C-alpha positions in Angstrom: 0.0 0.0 0.0 1.5 3.3 -1.1 -1.0 5.8 0.3 -3.6 5.6 3.1 -6.4 8.2 3.3 -8.5 8.4 6.4 -12.0 9.9 6.4 -14.8 10.0 9.0 -17.6 8.1 7.2 -17.6 4.6 5.7 -19.9 5.6 2.9 -17.6 8.6 2.1 -14.6 6.2 1.9 -16.3 4.2 -0.9 -16.9 7.3 -3.0 -13.4 8.6 -2.6 -11.6 5.3 -3.2 -13.4 5.1 -6.6 -11.7 8.4 -7.6 -8.2 7.6 -6.4 -7.4 4.2 -7.8 -5.3 1.2 -6.8 -2.4 3.3 -5.2 -4.7 4.5 -2.5 -6.5 2.8 0.4 -9.4 4.8 2.0 -10.5 3.8 5.5 -12.9 5.4 7.9 -12.5 6.5 11.5 -16.3 6.3 11.9 -16.2 9.7 13.7 -14.2 10.5 16.8 -11.9 7.8 18.0 -11.1 9.5 21.4 -13.0 11.5 23.9 -12.5 13.0 27.4 -12.2 10.3 30.1 -14.9 10.0 32.7 -12.4 9.3 35.5 -10.6 11.7 37.8 -12.0 14.5 39.9 -15.8 14.9 39.3 -15.4 12.5 36.3 -14.6 15.5 34.0 -11.5 14.0 32.3 -10.0 17.5 32.7 -7.4 18.6 35.2 -8.9 21.9 36.2 -5.9 22.8 38.4 -3.4 22.2 35.7 -4.4 24.6 32.9 -7.5 22.5 32.2 -5.3 19.7 30.7 -7.6 17.1 29.0 -7.2 13.4 29.5 -8.3 11.6 26.3 -9.0 7.9 26.1 -9.9 5.8 23.0 -13.6 5.2 23.0 -14.5 1.5 23.8 -16.5 1.1 20.6 -13.6 2.3 18.5 -10.9 -0.1 19.7 -11.2 -2.3 16.6 -11.3 0.7 14.3 -8.1 2.1 15.9 -6.4 -1.3 15.6 -7.3 -1.5 11.9 -6.1 2.1 11.3 -2.8 1.5 13.1 -2.1 -1.7 11.0 -2.9 0.1 7.8 -0.8 3.2 8.7 2.3 1.0 9.4 2.1 -0.4 5.8 1.5 2.9 4.1 4.2 5.1 2.6 2.1 8.2 3.3 -1.0 8.8 5.4 -3.5 11.6 4.5 -6.0 12.9 7.0 -9.2 13.8 5.1 -11.8 14.3 7.9 -14.5 16.9 7.5 -13.5 20.5 6.7 -14.6 22.0 10.0 -13.3 22.4 13.6 -14.7 19.0 14.6 -13.0 17.4 11.6 -9.8 19.2 12.3 -9.9 17.8 15.9 -10.5 14.3 14.6 -7.5 14.6 12.4 -5.3 15.7 15.3 -6.5 12.8 17.5 -5.8 10.4 14.6 -2.3 11.9 14.2 -1.6 11.4 17.9 -2.9 7.8 18.1 -1.2 6.7 14.9 2.0 8.5 15.9 2.1 10.7 12.8 4.3 13.8 12.5 2.2 16.8 13.5 4.6 19.1 11.5 4.0 17.1 8.3 1.6 18.3 5.6 -0.8 15.3 5.9 -4.1 17.2 6.2 -6.3 17.5 3.1 -9.6 19.3 2.9 -12.4 19.4 0.3 -15.8 21.0 0.2 -17.4 18.5 -2.1 -16.8 14.8 -2.8 -16.0 14.9 -6.6 -13.0 13.6 -8.5 -11.6 17.1 -9.2 -12.1 18.3 -5.6 -10.3 15.2 -4.2 -7.4 15.3 -6.6 -7.0 19.1 -6.0 -6.9 18.5 -2.2 -4.2 15.9 -2.6 -2.1 18.4 -4.5 -2.5 21.0 -1.7 -1.9 19.2 1.7 -1.3 21.3 4.7 -0.4 20.9 8.4 -3.2 20.4 11.0 -4.5 23.7 12.0 -3.9 23.7 15.8 -6.0 26.9 16.3 -9.0 25.1 15.0 -8.2 22.1 17.2 -7.8 24.3 20.3 -11.2 25.9 19.6 -12.9 22.5 19.3 -11.1 21.3 22.4 -12.1 24.4 24.4 -15.8 23.9 23.4 -15.7 20.2 24.4 -14.2 21.0 27.8 -16.7 23.8 28.4 -19.6 21.5 27.5 -18.1 18.7 29.7 -17.7 21.0 32.7 -21.1 22.6 32.4 -22.9 19.4 31.4 -21.4 17.2 34.1 -21.5 19.6 37.0 -25.0 21.1 36.2 -26.5 17.7 35.4 -25.2 16.2 38.6 -26.6 19.1 40.6 -30.0 19.1 39.0 -30.3 15.3 39.2 -29.7 15.4 43.0 -31.9 18.5 43.7 -34.9 18.4 41.3 -34.5 15.1 39.5 -33.8 16.7 36.1 -31.8 14.5 33.7 -29.3 17.0 32.4 -28.4 20.6 31.5 -26.1 21.9 28.8 -24.5 25.1 27.7 -26.7 25.7 24.7 -29.6 23.4 25.3 -30.5 25.4 28.4 -30.8 28.5 26.3 -33.1 26.8 23.9 -35.2 25.6 26.8 -35.3 29.2 28.2 -36.5 30.6 24.9 -39.4 28.1 24.9 -40.2 28.8 28.5 -40.0 32.6 28.0 -42.4 32.3 25.0 -44.9 30.3 27.1 -44.8 32.9 29.8 -45.5 35.6 27.2 -48.5 33.7 26.0 -49.8 33.2 29.5 -49.4 36.8 30.5 -50.8 38.1 27.2 -53.8 40.4 27.4 -55.8 40.7 24.2 -56.8 44.1 22.9 -59.9 44.8 20.9 -59.7 46.3 17.4 -62.0 46.5 14.3 -61.5 46.5 10.6 -63.6 47.7 7.7 -63.7 46.7 4.1 -66.0 47.1 1.1 -66.7 44.6 -1.7 -67.1 45.7 -5.3 -67.9 44.0 -8.6 -66.9 45.4 -12.0 -66.6 43.7 -15.4 -67.5 40.4 -13.7 -64.6 40.5 -11.2 -65.2 40.8 -7.5 -62.6 42.6 -5.4 -62.3 44.4 -2.0 -61.0 47.7 -0.7 -59.8 48.0 2.9 -60.1 51.1 5.1 -56.6 52.4 5.5 -57.0 56.1 6.6 -59.4 58.2 8.6 -59.0 61.9 8.2 -55.6 61.4 6.6 -54.4 59.3 9.6 -53.8 55.6 9.8 -57.1 53.9 10.4 -57.5 52.7 14.0 -60.9 51.5 15.2 -60.7 50.6 18.9 -64.3 49.7 19.9 -67.9 49.2 18.6 -68.8 52.8 19.1 -66.1 53.9 16.7 -67.0 51.0 14.4 -70.6 52.1 14.2 -69.6 55.6 13.2 -67.5 54.2 10.4 -70.3 51.9 9.3 -72.6 54.9 8.9 -70.1 56.7 6.7 -69.5 53.7 4.3 -72.3 54.4 1.9 -72.5 54.3 -1.9 -71.0 55.7 -4.2 -67.2 55.5 -3.8 -65.0 57.6 -5.9 -61.8 56.2 -7.4 -59.4 59.0 -6.7 -56.1 57.5 -7.8 -54.7 54.5 -9.9 -51.1 53.6 -9.3 -49.2 51.0 -11.3 -45.6 50.1 -11.0 -43.2 47.2 -11.7 -41.8 45.6 -8.5 -38.8 43.3 -8.6 -38.3 40.3 -6.4 -34.7 39.2 -5.9 -34.1 35.4 -5.6 -33.2 34.0 -2.2 -29.5 33.3 -1.5 -28.3 29.7 -1.6 -28.8 27.6 1.4 -26.6 27.6 4.5 -27.1 25.1 7.3 -29.6 27.1 9.3 -31.7 28.2 6.3 -31.8 24.7 4.9 -33.1 23.4 8.2 -35.7 26.2 8.5 -36.9 26.0 4.9 -37.0 22.1 4.8 -39.2 22.3 7.9 -41.7 24.7 6.4 -41.6 23.6 2.7 -40.9 19.9 3.0 -42.1 19.1 6.5 -38.7 17.6 7.5 -37.4 17.9 11.0 -33.9 19.4 11.5 -32.4 16.0 12.4 -33.9 14.3 9.3 -32.8 17.2 7.1 -29.2 16.9 8.2 -29.2 13.1 7.9 -30.4 13.3 4.3 -28.0 16.1 3.5 -25.1 14.0 4.9 -26.0 11.1 2.6 -26.2 13.5 -0.4 -22.8 14.9 0.5 -21.0 11.6 1.1 -22.1 10.0 -2.1 -24.9 8.0 -3.8 -24.6 5.6 -6.7 -26.3 7.3 -9.6 -25.5 4.6 -12.1 -21.8 4.9 -12.4 -20.6 4.4 -8.8 -21.1 6.6 -5.7 -20.8 10.3 -6.3 -21.2 13.3 -3.9 -24.2 15.3 -5.0 -24.0 18.4 -2.8 -21.2 20.4 -1.2 -20.5 20.3 2.6 -23.7 20.8 4.4 -22.3 22.4 7.6 -21.7 26.0 6.6 -22.7 29.6 7.5 -21.5 31.2 4.3 -23.6 32.1 1.2 -20.4 32.3 -0.9 -20.2 30.3 -4.2 -17.1 29.3 -6.0 -16.1 31.1 -9.2 -16.2 27.8 -11.1 -19.8 27.1 -10.0 -20.9 30.7 -10.8 -19.5 30.5 -14.3 -21.0 27.1 -15.0 -24.4 28.0 -13.6 -24.7 31.3 -15.5 -23.9 29.4 -18.7 -26.4 26.7 -17.9 -29.1 29.3 -17.2 -28.4 31.0 -20.5 -28.5 27.8 -22.5 -31.5 26.3 -20.7 -33.8 29.3 -20.2 -32.4 32.2 -22.3 -30.3 35.3 -21.8 -33.0 37.3 -20.1 -33.0 34.7 -17.2 -29.3 35.3 -16.4 -28.9 37.1 -13.1 -25.9 38.1 -11.1 -23.9 36.8 -8.1 -24.8 38.1 -4.6 -23.3 37.1 -1.3 -24.3 38.2 2.2 -22.7 36.8 5.4 -23.8 37.7 8.9 -21.3 39.1 11.3 -19.5 36.2 12.9 -19.9 33.9 10.0 -16.8 31.7 9.7 -17.0 31.6 5.8 -14.9 28.5 5.8 -17.0 26.8 3.1 -19.2 27.6 0.2 -23.0 27.7 0.5 -24.8 24.3 0.1 -25.1 23.7 -3.7 -25.1 20.8 -6.2 -21.6 19.5 -7.1 -22.5 19.1 -10.8 -25.4 20.9 -12.5 -25.6 18.0 -15.0 -27.0 15.9 -12.2 -30.5 17.4 -12.7 -32.9 16.1 -10.0 -35.3 14.6 -12.5 -32.5 12.7 -14.3 -31.2 11.0 -11.2 -34.5 10.6 -9.4 -34.6 6.8 -9.9 -31.4 6.5 -7.8 -32.7 8.4 -4.8 -35.2 7.7 -2.1 -38.3 10.0 -2.2 -37.0 12.1 0.6 -33.5 12.3 -0.8 -34.9 13.4 -4.1 -37.1 16.1 -2.4 -34.1 17.6 -0.5 -31.7 17.4 -3.4 -34.2 19.1 -5.7 -34.7 21.8 -3.1 -31.0 22.4 -2.8 -30.3 22.2 -6.6 -33.0 24.8 -7.6 -32.3 27.1 -4.7 -28.6 27.4 -5.7 -29.5 27.8 -9.4 -32.3 30.3 -8.7 -29.9 32.5 -6.7 -28.0 33.3 -9.9 -31.1 34.0 -12.0 -32.8 37.3 -12.9 -35.3 39.0 -10.6 -39.0 38.1 -10.9 -41.1 41.1 -11.9 -44.7 41.9 -10.8 -47.0 44.7 -12.0 -48.5 46.0 -8.8 -51.7 48.0 -9.0 -53.3 50.1 -6.3 -56.8 51.6 -6.4 -57.4 54.4 -3.9 -61.1 55.2 -3.1 -62.4 58.2 -1.2 -65.6 58.4 0.8 -65.9 61.7 2.7 -62.8 61.6 5.1 -62.3 57.8 4.6 -59.6 56.4 2.4 -59.8 52.8 1.1 -57.3 50.8 -0.9 -57.4 47.7 -3.1 -54.2 46.1 -4.1 -53.5 43.7 -7.0 -50.4 42.1 -8.4 -49.7 40.2 -11.6 -46.5 38.3 -12.5 -45.2 39.8 -15.7 -41.8 38.0 -15.8 -41.1 34.9 -13.8 -37.3 35.2 -13.6 -35.9 32.9 -10.9 -39.4 31.5 -10.3 -38.9 29.6 -13.6 -37.1 27.0 -11.5 -38.1 28.0 -7.9 -41.9 28.5 -8.5 -42.8 25.2 -6.7 -41.4 26.6 -3.5 -43.0 30.1 -3.8 -46.4 30.8 -2.2 -47.2 34.1 -3.8 -50.2 34.2 -6.1 -51.6 36.7 -8.6 -54.3 39.0 -7.4 -56.3 40.2 -10.4 -58.2 43.5 -10.4 -60.6 44.8 -13.1 -59.5 47.6 -15.3 -60.6 50.9 -13.8 -60.0 54.6 -14.5 -59.5 57.5 -12.2 -62.6 59.5 -11.4 -65.0 56.5 -11.7 -67.8 56.0 -9.1 -68.6 52.5 -7.9 -71.3 51.1 -5.8 -70.5 48.3 -3.3 -72.1 44.9 -3.2 -71.2 44.3 0.5 -69.4 45.8 3.4 -67.7 44.1 6.4 -67.2 45.8 9.8 -65.5 43.1 11.9 -64.3 42.9 15.5 -60.9 41.3 16.3 -58.6 40.8 19.2 -54.8 40.9 19.1 -53.2 37.4 19.3 -50.4 36.3 21.6 -47.0 35.6 20.1 -46.8 32.2 18.3 -45.1 29.3 20.0 -41.8 28.1 18.5 -41.8 25.6 15.7 -38.6 23.9 14.8 -37.9 26.4 12.1 -38.7 29.4 14.3 -36.5 28.1 17.2 -33.6 27.6 14.8 -34.0 31.1 13.4 -34.2 32.5 16.9 -31.0 30.7 18.0 -29.2 31.8 14.9 -30.3 35.5 15.3 -29.1 35.4 19.0 -25.8 33.9 18.0 -26.3 30.9 20.2 -24.7 27.6 19.2 -23.7 26.7 15.7 -26.1 25.7 12.9 -24.6 22.2 12.8 -25.7 21.7 16.5 -29.3 22.9 16.3 -30.7 19.5 15.4 -29.0 17.8 18.3 -30.1 20.6 20.7 -33.7 20.1 19.7 -33.5 16.3 20.0 -31.8 16.6 23.4 -34.4 18.8 25.1 -37.2 16.6 23.8 -35.5 13.4 24.9 -34.9 14.8 28.4 -38.6 15.5 28.8 -38.2 19.2 29.1 -40.3 20.1 26.1 -42.9 18.5 23.9 -43.3 19.0 20.1 -47.0 18.7 19.4 -49.8 20.1 17.3 -51.8 23.1 18.5 -55.3 21.6 18.7 -56.8 19.1 16.4 -56.4 20.9 13.1 -53.3 21.6 11.1 -50.0 19.7 10.7 -47.6 22.2 12.3 -46.1 21.2 15.6 -45.1 23.6 18.3 -42.9 23.5 21.3 -44.5 23.3 24.7 -42.4 23.3 27.9 -43.2 20.4 30.4 -43.6 21.0 34.1 -40.1 19.5 34.6 -38.7 21.7 31.8 -40.1 24.9 33.5 -38.8 23.8 36.9 -35.3 23.2 35.3 -35.3 26.6 33.7 -36.5 28.3 36.9 -33.7 26.8 38.9 -31.0 27.6 36.3 -32.4 31.2 36.1 -32.3 31.4 39.9 -28.8 30.2 40.5 -26.9 30.5 37.1 -28.4 33.6 35.5 -25.0 35.2 34.9 -23.8 32.1 33.0 -26.9 30.6 31.4 -28.2 33.5 29.4 -28.3 34.4 25.8 -25.7 37.2 25.9 -23.1 35.2 27.8 -23.6 32.1 25.5 -23.3 34.2 22.4 -20.2 35.9 23.7 -18.7 32.5 24.4 -19.3 31.6 20.7 -17.4 34.7 19.7 -14.6 33.7 22.1 -14.4 30.3 20.5 -14.1 32.0 17.1 -11.2 34.1 18.4 -9.5 30.9 19.6 -10.0 29.4 16.1 -8.3 32.4 14.5 -5.4 32.4 17.0 -6.3 35.6 18.7 -7.3 34.0 22.0 -5.9 31.1 24.2 -8.2 28.3 25.2 -6.9 27.8 28.7 -7.3 31.5 29.5 -10.9 31.5 28.3 -11.6 28.4 30.3 -10.1 29.9 33.5 -12.2 33.1 33.2 -15.3 30.9 32.8 -14.5 28.5 35.6 -13.6 31.2 38.1 -17.2 32.5 37.6 -18.9 29.2 37.3 -17.5 27.2 40.2 -18.8 29.5 43.0 -22.3 29.4 41.5 -22.2 25.6 41.6 -21.1 25.6 45.3 -23.8 28.1 46.2 -26.5 26.0 44.4 -25.5 22.9 46.3 -25.8 24.8 49.6 -29.0 26.7 48.9 -31.1 25.0 46.2 -34.1 23.1 47.8 -34.6 19.5 47.0 -37.7 18.6 45.1 -40.2 17.0 47.4 -41.1 13.4 46.6 -44.3 12.9 44.6 -46.5 10.6 46.7 -48.7 7.9 45.0 -51.4 8.0 47.7 -50.9 4.3 48.7 -48.9 2.5 51.3 -46.2 0.0 50.6 -47.6 -3.6 50.9 -44.3 -4.9 52.4 -43.5 -2.3 55.1 -46.4 0.2 55.3 -44.3 3.2 54.2 -45.6 5.7 51.7 -45.2 4.8 48.0 -43.6 7.5 45.8 -42.9 8.1 42.2 -39.3 7.8 41.1 -37.5 8.2 37.8 -34.6 6.0 36.5 -33.0 5.7 33.1 -35.8 3.3 32.2 -38.5 5.9 32.9 -40.9 6.5 35.8 -41.7 3.8 38.4 -43.2 3.4 41.9 -41.1 2.5 44.9 -41.2 2.6 48.7 -40.2 5.9 50.4 -38.1 3.8 52.9 -35.7 2.7 50.1 -33.0 1.3 50.5 -34.2 -0.3 53.7 -37.3 -1.5 51.8 -36.7 -2.4 48.1 -40.4 -2.8 47.1 -41.1 -1.3 43.6 -43.6 -1.7 40.8 -43.8 -0.6 37.2 -46.2 2.0 35.8 -48.4 1.0 32.9 -47.1 2.8 29.9 -49.2 4.4 27.2 -49.8 2.7 24.0 -46.6 2.0 22.2 -45.5 4.9 19.9 -45.6 4.1 16.2 -42.3 4.2 14.3 -41.8 7.2 12.1 -40.7 6.9 8.5 -37.4 8.6 7.6 -36.8 7.7 4.0 -33.3 6.6 4.9 -31.9 3.3 3.6 -30.5 0.6 5.8 -26.8 0.0 4.9 -27.1 -3.7 5.8 -30.1 -4.9 3.8 -31.6 -2.0 1.9 -34.7 -1.7 4.1 -36.0 1.6 5.4 -34.6 3.0 8.7 -37.5 3.9 11.0 -37.3 6.3 13.9 -38.3 4.3 17.0 -38.6 5.1 20.7 -36.5 3.0 23.1 -37.6 1.8 26.5 -35.4 4.6 27.9 -37.5 7.2 26.3 -34.9 8.2 23.7 -35.1 7.7 20.0 -33.0 5.6 17.6 -33.0 4.4 14.0 -33.8 0.8 13.4 -34.3 -1.3 10.2 -37.9 -1.9 9.0 -36.9 -5.6 8.4 -36.3 -6.2 12.1 -35.9 -8.9 13.5 -34.4 -10.3 10.3 -32.1 -7.3 10.1 -30.9 -6.0 13.4 -29.2 -2.8 12.1 -29.6 0.1 14.5 -28.1 3.6 14.7 -28.5 6.5 17.2 -30.4 9.5 16.1 -27.1 11.1 14.9 -26.6 8.2 12.4 -23.8 6.6 14.5 -23.6 3.1 15.9 -24.4 2.9 19.6 -21.7 1.6 21.9 -23.3 -1.8 22.4 -23.8 -2.3 18.6 -22.3 -5.3 16.9 -23.0 -5.6 13.2 -24.5 -8.8 12.0 -24.8 -10.1 8.5 -28.2 -10.6 7.1 -28.9 -14.1 6.0 
């Protein structure tokens, strides 16, 4: 073996090996091979008193993987580290280099934004050293999360029986709890609206009251509404006709957060499902001539596109749709965007969604089509609408009717399926005309409370506040649901949209974190911490110094909480123990809620609680790598979710919700 290339994903290794030929062997680390130990003081795996020195150990489920990689590395003339092009991937490369005893000064690190032949070959021609600033940033984040997670979780478990707390998940929970409080405290205010219906040339249309005595129309009560009602009498004079062409720019190509938001609202995909599907499209799918990466790296916060793609796309638009559909390149990155990668786009415009549909699952096709046409549309011409406004006068009242007609579809030529705008046609009228109404509507309304968060709204809010990273949003949401802090459910019987509701335990958890850790667990502090991690990644800040500043503030808060936070009183069942006569209480274990004696451990009586009807598996559209069946989202007896094959028990393939094998997993061949 001349060259060994190590990537993270097994499916990615197959795609890359196809491009490199017989002189290269491509193996997978299957994610991280090491993590912080859970031994030592407080089980942190971090020596707090020695500049936060981490103690890494090889993960138990990666022992065989490491053994295979070591053997292959010894036989290879050269080892290339080709893990994902982000901080997490950089850290995995560093761990591999240490475990495989590679020279950290050597240029063994290769990065690529898409898994195509040209991208892989170009990366091999431009190897670099491992970027230790990126490694230190990831390491600092991991240590922060370990310290906060372990110490807060242990505290909350002992005091209020909450399962865990985390640096960013606690902020997401707070947002949901704050929104619920806003809804509970909301006091509706009365207001009225007025509109008049007309019919001209066989077309019905309406005009709404917009001004009263040249001021914005505000009708606060029935008395004011009755006065307006008396004034709205025929005829109405058309004072002004305004027509203008309005342009609509195409949306920018997807970044991680906008893909998650838009896939939720347009395709009905949860954030976790969206990222799993995107991962598969990125790593490679066989479209008739072997596996091929169909999209660029899906963890990005930049809307930038490469010059090569822009040139190809503009030529494709001109050839396929005509010169008038050719637009121009725009880019807009928020402050704090890392801009390490391009936006999410197709790797090859020749792979039109309709042409390769037969090789994709239905959900893969939907997401790929969405990404493909979003990127293409971003470089197309503006859509143009002719907007018409009719302004009617009746005494001191002004009413307006608005219409809009699409006169040039522009980018909507390819993106129209994802656009909800519709034409509003008005009859042809001239200034000075008098019209009689066919109906009028004076209606009472009340202001509505703010909407609860959907997945898409929560992700948008986290992004706007600068909390967490887009690649972590799906895991954050999954965690607060799995911990029983929030529920994602429909609002009433109608509609398909699901909203976040905090549970009683979730609100208690937020209340205690707010009471004892407000200076640490808040939006501003968490956002500033993200900026600090960015500074470490760029070499402007040192990780151990940032950790010390944090710990000096955090540790006293933990000590104070242990001394002063009240323990949650036991929840009594209302029956006595049949063995010792003590009170029976509800308790919670990793297996869920159960009943036991209050005299435990002296009395060990316990009983199970009858559970609700078993939750039905949820279809994901993902393919089982062992047998080709569908991976279903199932609920375990622990209350958490995992992915299992639809052909169970014949096929016993399972993955956790992140698409990784659980620690106890042993792959078995399907007979």
